[in-house]
C-alpha positions as a Markdown table, in Angstrom:
| # | Residue | x | y | z |
|---|---|---|---|---|
| 1 | Unk | 0.1 | 0.0 | -0.2 |
| 2 | Unk | 1.3 | 3.5 | -0.7 |
| 3 | Unk | 0.2 | 7.1 | -0.5 |
| 4 | Unk | 1.9 | 10.3 | -1.2 |
| 5 | Unk | 1.5 | 14.0 | -1.1 |
| 6 | Unk | 3.0 | 16.0 | -4.2 |
| 7 | Unk | 2.8 | 19.7 | -5.1 |
| 8 | Unk | 0.5 | 20.5 | -8.2 |
| 9 | Unk | 1.5 | 24.2 | -7.7 |
| 10 | Unk | 2.5 | 26.9 | -5.2 |
| 11 | Unk | 0.3 | 26.3 | -2.0 |
| 12 | Unk | -1.8 | 23.4 | -3.8 |
| 13 | Unk | -1.1 | 19.7 | -3.0 |
| 14 | Unk | -2.6 | 16.6 | -3.8 |
| 15 | Unk | -2.7 | 13.7 | -1.5 |
| 16 | Unk | -3.1 | 10.3 | -3.2 |
| 17 | Unk | -3.3 | 6.5 | -2.4 |
| 18 | Unk | -4.3 | 4.6 | 0.7 |
| 19 | Unk | -4.3 | 6.3 | 4.2 |
| 20 | Unk | -3.7 | 3.7 | 7.1 |
| 21 | Unk | -1.2 | 3.1 | 9.8 |
| 22 | Unk | 1.3 | 2.1 | 7.3 |
| 23 | Unk | 1.4 | 5.3 | 5.3 |
| 24 | Unk | 0.3 | 8.1 | 7.8 |
| 25 | Unk | 3.6 | 8.6 | 9.4 |
| 26 | Unk | 5.6 | 9.8 | 6.6 |
| 27 | Unk | 2.5 | 11.9 | 5.4 |
| 28 | Unk | 2.2 | 13.5 | 9.0 |
| 29 | Unk | 6.0 | 14.7 | 8.8 |
| 30 | Unk | 5.6 | 16.0 | 5.2 |
| 31 | Unk | 2.2 | 18.0 | 6.1 |
| 32 | Unk | 4.3 | 19.5 | 9.1 |
| 33 | Unk | 7.0 | 20.9 | 6.8 |
| 34 | Unk | 4.7 | 22.3 | 4.5 |
| 35 | Unk | 2.6 | 24.4 | 7.2 |
| 36 | Unk | 5.9 | 25.5 | 8.8 |
| 37 | Unk | 6.8 | 27.6 | 5.7 |
| 38 | Unk | 3.4 | 28.3 | 3.8 |
| 39 | Unk | 1.0 | 30.9 | 4.6 |
| 40 | Unk | -1.9 | 28.8 | 2.9 |
| 41 | Unk | -2.1 | 25.2 | 1.9 |
| 42 | Unk | -4.8 | 23.4 | -0.3 |
| 43 | Unk | -4.8 | 19.8 | -0.2 |
| 44 | Unk | -6.9 | 18.0 | -2.8 |
| 45 | Unk | -8.0 | 14.5 | -1.6 |
| 46 | Unk | -9.8 | 13.4 | -4.5 |
| 47 | Unk | -7.3 | 10.6 | -5.5 |
| 48 | Unk | -7.5 | 9.0 | -1.9 |
| 49 | Unk | -8.5 | 5.5 | -2.6 |
| 50 | Unk | -9.1 | 4.3 | 0.8 |
| 51 | Unk | -8.7 | 5.4 | 4.4 |
| 52 | Unk | -9.0 | 3.9 | 7.7 |
| 53 | Unk | -9.4 | 6.0 | 10.9 |
| 54 | Unk | -5.8 | 6.6 | 10.7 |
| 55 | Unk | -6.4 | 8.9 | 7.7 |
| 56 | Unk | -8.9 | 10.8 | 9.7 |
| 57 | Unk | -6.3 | 11.1 | 12.6 |
| 58 | Unk | -3.7 | 12.4 | 10.0 |
| 59 | Unk | -6.1 | 15.1 | 8.8 |
| 60 | Unk | -6.8 | 16.2 | 12.5 |
| 61 | Unk | -3.1 | 16.2 | 13.1 |
| 62 | Unk | -2.4 | 18.4 | 10.1 |
| 63 | Unk | -5.0 | 20.8 | 11.1 |
| 64 | Unk | -3.2 | 21.4 | 14.6 |
| 65 | Unk | 0.1 | 21.7 | 12.8 |
| 66 | Unk | -1.2 | 24.1 | 10.5 |
| 67 | Unk | -3.0 | 26.4 | 13.2 |
| 68 | Unk | 0.0 | 26.3 | 15.4 |
| 69 | Unk | 2.2 | 27.7 | 12.4 |
| 70 | Unk | -0.7 | 30.1 | 11.5 |
| 71 | Unk | -1.1 | 28.2 | 7.9 |
| 72 | Unk | -4.6 | 28.4 | 6.5 |
| 73 | Unk | -5.2 | 24.8 | 5.6 |
| 74 | Unk | -8.0 | 24.0 | 3.3 |
| 75 | Unk | -8.9 | 20.3 | 2.5 |
| 76 | Unk | -10.7 | 19.9 | -0.8 |
| 77 | Unk | -12.7 | 16.9 | -2.2 |
| 78 | Unk | -13.0 | 14.8 | 1.0 |
| 79 | Unk | -13.8 | 11.3 | -0.1 |
| 80 | Unk | -17.3 | 9.9 | 1.0 |
| 81 | Unk | -15.4 | 7.4 | 3.3 |
| 82 | Unk | -13.6 | 10.1 | 5.3 |
| 83 | Unk | -16.6 | 12.4 | 5.2 |
| 84 | Unk | -18.7 | 9.5 | 7.0 |
| 85 | Unk | -15.9 | 9.0 | 9.8 |
| 86 | Unk | -15.9 | 12.7 | 10.2 |
| 87 | Unk | -19.6 | 12.9 | 10.7 |
| 88 | Unk | -19.7 | 9.6 | 12.9 |
| 89 | Unk | -16.9 | 11.2 | 15.0 |
| 90 | Unk | -18.5 | 14.6 | 15.4 |
| 91 | Unk | -15.5 | 16.3 | 13.5 |
| 92 | Unk | -17.2 | 17.4 | 10.4 |
| 93 | Unk | -17.7 | 21.1 | 11.8 |
| 94 | Unk | -14.1 | 21.0 | 13.1 |
| 95 | Unk | -12.2 | 20.1 | 9.8 |
| 96 | Unk | -11.0 | 22.9 | 7.5 |
| 97 | Unk | -13.1 | 21.2 | 4.5 |
| 98 | Unk | -14.7 | 23.0 | 1.5 |
| 99 | Unk | -18.0 | 21.3 | 2.3 |
| 100 | Unk | -19.1 | 17.9 | 3.8 |
């Protein structure tokens, strides 16, 4: 299983692959580095194929990193699976998502 975060243009990134315990550690570190240097970061999740609850935990961690570094984080195209997990856990109003 693999996942990645790649730059599409300045301040815009795409997250792809499968988000689970085996992939989120590296992604967590990549996000922390981005939020430390960018005033705004849009992350498109349209190419996330599968996510366990670890993927939702990653997004929450990214949100905390971004806020601590005053980076305006925006999550775009949150997959249905992550939307359901966010609703079930009561996080749909907390995550910086265009719309859930």
